[in-house]
DOGU-953992 format. One record per atom (N, C-alpha, C, CB): y, z, x. Coordinates in steps of 0.2 Angstrom, whole numbers, padded with zeros to 4 digits, always signed. Each point is the difference from the previous one (the first is absolute). Glycine has a CB too. Example, Ala and Ser with C-alpha at 12.3 -4.5 7.8 and 13.67 -1.06 7.14 Angstrom:
BEGIN
-0028+0039+0066;+0006+0000-0004;+0006+0000+0004;-0006+0006-0009;+0011-0010+0007;+0006+0001+0004;+0005+0003-0004;-0003-0010+0006;
//
This chain:
BEGIN
+0557+0270+0457;+0004+0006+0000;-0004+0006+0000;+0010-0006-0005;-0009+0010+0009;-0004+0006-0001;+0004+0006-0003;-0006-0004+0011;+0003+0008-0014;+0003+0005-0004;+0002+0005+0005;-0007-0002-0010;+0013+0006+0009;+0002+0005+0004;-0005+0005+0001;+0012-0002-0003;-0013+0004+0009;-0006+0005+0001;+0003+0007-0002;-0005-0007+0009;+0001+0012-0011;+0001+0007-0002;+0003+0003+0007;-0008+0000-0010;+0012+0005+0009;+0002+0004+0006;-0006+0003+0003;+0011+0002-0004;-0012-0001+0011;-0006+0003+0003;+0000+0007-0003;+0001-0008+0010;-0007+0010-0011;-0002+0007-0002;-0001+0004+0006;-0005-0004-0011;+0007+0010+0010;-0002+0005+0006;-0007+0001+0001;+0011+0006-0002;-0013-0007+0008;-0007+0001+0001;-0002+0007+0001;+0000-0011+0005;-0006+0013-0006;-0002+0007+0001;-0003+0003-0006;+0009+0002+0008;-0012+0004-0007;-0004+0003-0006;+0005+0001-0006;-0008+0005+0008;+0005-0006-0014;+0003+0001-0006;+0001+0008-0001;-0004-0011-0005;+0009+0013+0001;+0001+0007-0001;-0007+0003-0003;+0013-0001-0001;-0017-0003-0002;-0005+0003-0004;-0006+0001+0005;+0003-0005-0010;-0003+0002+0016;-0006+0000+0005;+0001+0005+0005;-0002-0011-0002;+0008+0015+0002;+0001+0005+0005;-0004+0006-0001;+0012-0004+0001;-0014+0007+0005;-0003+0006+0000;+0005+0006+0000;-0010-0006+0006;+0007+0012-0007;+0004+0006+0000;+0003+0001+0007;-0007+0005-0009;+0004-0007+0014;+0003+0001+0007;+0006-0004+0001;-0012+0003+0004;+0012-0009-0007;+0006-0005+0001;+0006+0002-0004;-0008-0009+0002;+0008+0014-0006;+0005+0002-0005;+0005+0004+0004;-0007+0000-0010;+0013+0000+0008;+0006+0004+0004;-0001+0007-0002;+0008-0009+0000;-0007+0014+0005;+0000+0007-0001;+0006+0002-0003;-0008+0002+0010;+0008+0003-0015;+0006+0003-0003;+0002+0006+0004;-0003-0005-0011;+0009+0007+0009;+0003+0006+0003;-0004+0006-0002;+0011-0005+0000;-0013+0005-0006;-0005+0006-0003;-0006+0000+0004;+0005-0001-0011;-0008-0005+0012;-0007+0000+0004;+0002+0003+0007;-0005-0010-0007;+0010+0008+0010;+0001+0002+0007;+0001+0008+0000;+0006-0011+0003;-0002+0013-0008;+0001+0008+0000;-0006+0003-0001;+0011-0002-0005;-0016-0001+0001;-0006+0004-0002;-0004+0000+0007;+0000-0004-0012;-0001-0001+0015;-0003+0000+0007;+0003+0005+0005;-0003-0013-0002;+0009+0013+0002;+0004+0005+0004;-0002+0007-0002;+0009-0008+0002;-0009+0009-0008;-0002+0007-0003;-0007+0002+0002;+0008-0002-0009;-0013-0003+0009;-0007+0001+0001;+0000+0002+0008;-0004-0008-0010;+0007+0004+0014;+0000+0001+0007;+0003+0007+0002;+0001-0013+0002;+0004+0015-0006;+0003+0006+0001;-0005+0006-0001;+0012-0005-0003;-0016+0004-0002;-0005+0005-0002;-0005+0001+0006;+0001-0003-0012;-0003-0003+0015;-0004+0000+0005;+0003+0003+0006;-0006-0010-0004;+0012+0009+0005;+0004+0003+0006;+0000+0008-0001;+0007-0011+0002;-0005+0013-0008;+0000+0007-0002;-0006+0003+0001;+0009-0002-0008;-0015-0001+0007;-0006+0003+0001;-0003+0000+0007;-0002-0004-0012;+0006+0001+0016;-0001+0000+0008;-0005-0006+0002;+0001+0012-0001;-0002-0017-0004;-0004-0006+0002;+0003-0005+0005;-0006+0002-0011;+0013-0002+0010;+0004-0004+0004;+0005+0004+0005;-0001-0009-0009;+0002+0006+0015;+0005+0003+0004;+0007-0003-0002;-0009+0003+0010;+0014-0001-0007;+0007-0002-0002;+0001-0007+0002;+0004+0011+0001;-0006-0013+0005;+0001-0007+0002;-0004-0005-0005;+0002+0004+0012;-0009-0002-0013;-0004-0005-0004;+0003+0000-0007;-0010+0003+0007;+0012+0003-0010;+0003+0000-0007;+0006-0004+0000;-0004+0011-0001;+0009-0011+0006;+0006-0004+0000;-0002-0007+0000;+0006+0009+0006;-0011-0011-0002;-0002-0007+0001;-0002-0003-0007;-0003+0002+0013;-0002+0002-0016;-0002-0002-0006;+0005+0000-0006;-0011+0004+0004;+0015+0000-0004;+0005+0000-0005;+0005-0006+0001;-0001+0013-0001;+0003-0014+0007;+0004-0006+0002;-0004-0006-0003;+0005+0005+0010;-0011-0006-0008;-0004-0006-0003;+0000+0000-0007;-0007+0000+0010;+0006+0006-0014;+0000+0000-0007;+0007-0002-0003;-0009+0009+0000;+0014-0006+0003;+0007-0002-0003;+0003-0007+0002;+0002+0012+0001;-0005-0015+0004;+0002-0007+0001;-0005-0005-0003;+0005+0004+0011;-0010-0002-0015;-0005-0004-0002;+0003-0005-0005;-0008+0009+0001;+0007-0016+0000;+0002-0005-0005;-0005-0001-0005;+0007-0005+0009;-0013+0005-0007;-0006-0002-0005;-0005+0006+0000;+0002-0013+0001;-0006+0012-0006;-0006+0005-0001;-0004+0001+0006;+0000-0002-0012;-0001-0004+0016;-0004+0000+0005;+0002+0004+0006;-0004-0012-0003;+0011+0013+0003;+0003+0004+0006;-0002+0007-0001;+0009-0007+0000;-0012+0009-0005;-0002+0007-0001;-0007+0001+0003;+0007+0001-0010;-0011-0006+0011;-0007+0000+0002;+0000+0003+0007;-0003-0010-0006;-0002+0015+0007;-0001+0004+0006;+0004+0006+0001;-0002-0011+0004;+0007+0012-0009;+0004+0007+0001;-0005+0006-0002;+0011-0007-0003;-0016+0006-0001;-0004+0006-0002;-0007-0001+0002;+0008+0002-0009;-0009-0007+0014;-0007-0002+0002;-0004+0006+0003;+0004-0011+0001;-0001+0015+0003;-0003+0006+0003;+0002+0007-0004;+0000-0007+0011;+0002+0007-0017;+0002+0006-0003;-0004+0000-0007;+0012+0000+0005;-0014+0007-0006;-0003+0001-0007;+0004-0002-0006;-0008+0009+0006;+0005-0010-0011;+0004-0001-0006;+0002+0007-0003;-0006-0010-0003;+0012+0010+0000;+0003+0006-0003;+0002-0001-0007;+0004+0003+0011;-0004+0002-0015;+0001+0000-0007;+0008+0000-0001;-0011+0005-0003;+0014-0010+0001;+0007+0000+0000;+0003+0001-0008;+0001-0007+0011;-0006+0008-0015;+0001+0001-0007;+0005+0005-0002;-0011-0005-0002;+0011+0011+0006;+0004+0005-0001;+0002+0003+0007;-0005+0003-0012;+0011-0002+0013;+0002+0003+0007;-0003+0007+0001;+0011-0007-0001;-0012+0008+0007;-0004+0007+0002;+0005+0006-0002;-0006-0006+0009;+0012+0005-0009;+0005+0005-0001;-0001+0002-0008;+0008-0004+0009;-0008-0001-0013;-0001+0002-0007;-0007+0003-0001;+0008-0010-0003;-0013+0008+0006;-0007+0003-0001;+0001+0007+0002;-0006-0011+0002;+0009+0013+0003;+0001+0007+0002;+0004+0004-0004;-0001-0004+0011;+0006+0001-0014;+0005+0003-0004;-0004+0002-0007;+0010-0006+0005;-0014+0001-0007;-0004+0001-0006;-0004+0006+0000;+0001-0012-0003;-0005+0012+0009;-0004+0006+0002;+0003+0006+0000;-0007-0008+0006;+0013+0009-0003;+0004+0006+0001;+0002+0002-0007;+0004-0003+0011;-0002-0002-0015;+0003+0002-0007;-0006+0003-0004;+0009-0009+0000;-0015+0006+0000;-0005+0002-0004;-0002+0007+0003;-0004-0012-0002;+0004+0013+0008;-0002+0007+0003;+0005+0005-0002;-0005-0005+0010;+0011+0003-0010;+0006+0005-0002;-0001+0001-0008;+0008-0004+0009;-0010-0001-0013;-0001+0002-0007;-0006+0004-0001;+0005-0011-0003;-0010+0011+0006;-0006+0004+0000;+0002+0007+0002;-0008-0009+0002;+0012+0010+0003;+0002+0006+0002;+0005+0004-0005;-0001-0004+0012;+0006+0000-0015;+0004+0003-0005;-0004+0002-0006;+0009-0008+0004;-0014+0004-0006;-0004+0002-0006;-0004+0006+0002;-0001-0012-0004;-0002+0013+0009;-0003+0006+0002;+0004+0006+0000;-0008-0007+0007;+0014+0006-0004;+0005+0006+0001;+0002+0002-0008;+0004-0004+0012;-0003-0001-0016;+0002+0001-0007;-0005+0004-0003;+0007-0010+0000;-0014+0008+0001;-0005+0003-0004;-0001+0008+0003;-0006-0011-0001;+0007+0012+0007;+0000+0006+0003;+0005+0005-0003;-0005-0005+0011;+0011+0002-0011;+0006+0004-0003;-0001+0002-0007;+0008-0006+0008;-0010+0001-0012;-0001+0001-0007;-0006+0006-0001;+0004-0012-0003;-0009+0011+0007;-0005+0005+0000;+0002+0007+0002;-0008-0009+0002;+0012+0009+0003;+0003+0007+0002;+0005+0003-0005;-0002-0004+0012;+0006-0001-0015;+0004+0003-0005;-0003+0002-0006;+0008-0008+0004;-0013+0005-0006;-0004+0002-0006;-0004+0007+0002;-0001-0012-0004;-0002+0012+0009;-0003+0006+0002;+0004+0006+0001;-0008-0007+0006;+0014+0006-0003;+0005+0006+0002;+0005+0001-0006;-0002-0002+0012;+0005-0004-0014;+0005+0001-0005;-0001+0002-0007;+0005-0009+0007;-0011+0006-0009;-0002+0001-0007;-0001+0008-0002;-0005-0012+0000;+0001+0015+0005;-0001+0008-0002;+0007+0003+0000;-0011+0000+0006;+0016-0001-0001;+0006+0003+0000;+0004-0002-0006;+0000+0000+0012;+0000-0006-0014;+0003-0002-0006;-0003+0004-0006;+0002-0012+0004;-0008+0013-0005;-0003+0004-0005;+0002+0007+0000;-0010-0008+0000;+0010+0011+0006;+0002+0007+0001;+0008+0001-0002;-0009+0001+0009;+0013-0006-0007;+0007+0000-0002;+0001-0001-0007;+0003-0005+0011;-0007+0001-0014;+0000-0001-0008;-0002+0006-0003;-0002-0012+0001;-0003+0015+0001;-0003+0007-0003;+0006+0005+0001;-0012-0003+0002;+0014+0004+0004;+0006+0005+0001;+0006-0001-0004;-0004+0001+0011;+0006-0008-0012;+0006-0001-0004;-0002+0002-0008;+0003-0009+0008;-0009+0007-0010;-0002+0002-0007;+0000+0007-0001;-0007-0011-0001;+0004+0015+0006;-0001+0007+0000;+0007+0003+0000;-0011+0000+0006;+0016-0002-0002;+0007+0003+0000;+0003-0002-0007;+0001-0001+0013;-0001-0005-0015;+0003-0002-0006;-0003+0004-0006;+0002-0012+0005;-0009+0013-0005;-0003+0004-0005;+0003+0007+0000;-0011-0007+0000;+0011+0010+0006;+0003+0007+0001;+0007+0001-0003;-0008+0001+0010;+0012-0006-0008;+0007+0000-0002;+0000-0001-0008;+0004-0004+0011;-0008+0000-0014;+0000-0001-0007;-0002+0007-0004;-0003-0013+0002;-0002+0016+0001;-0003+0006-0002;+0005+0006+0000;-0011-0003+0003;+0015+0003+0002;+0006+0005+0001;+0005-0001-0005;-0002+0001+0012;+0004-0007-0014;+0005-0002-0005;-0003+0002-0007;+0005-0009+0007;-0011+0009-0008;-0003+0001-0007;+0000+0008-0001;-0007-0010+0000;+0007+0014+0005;+0000+0007-0001;+0006+0003-0002;-0009+0001+0008;
//
């Protein structure tokens, strides 16, 4: 009598032996690739037809290997911070420097022009008050 045989095992590579190219692509990875392609399109490196073709390939990618070749003829770009934010940060810093310079100028002008008039007004008030006090004493 022979022992019942084990059910047949699925043949193929084990999950531990798979390379990164064989892994399934996620929606987030597809969106990231499309964003990078959009940046190249906005910079004028891709025309509309080529951009549409590459984005279609990226959005229909099933595995990581489907992304191969999408950026082969394009330079690498820094996607750590969107360009709009970099520009906004620069404009905010420039605006802050401008506000500080204007504030310093205004304070300097106020001190230069307002303080003497304040002193003259204070002396005039004291002189008039002193005169009125002297008239009451007599």
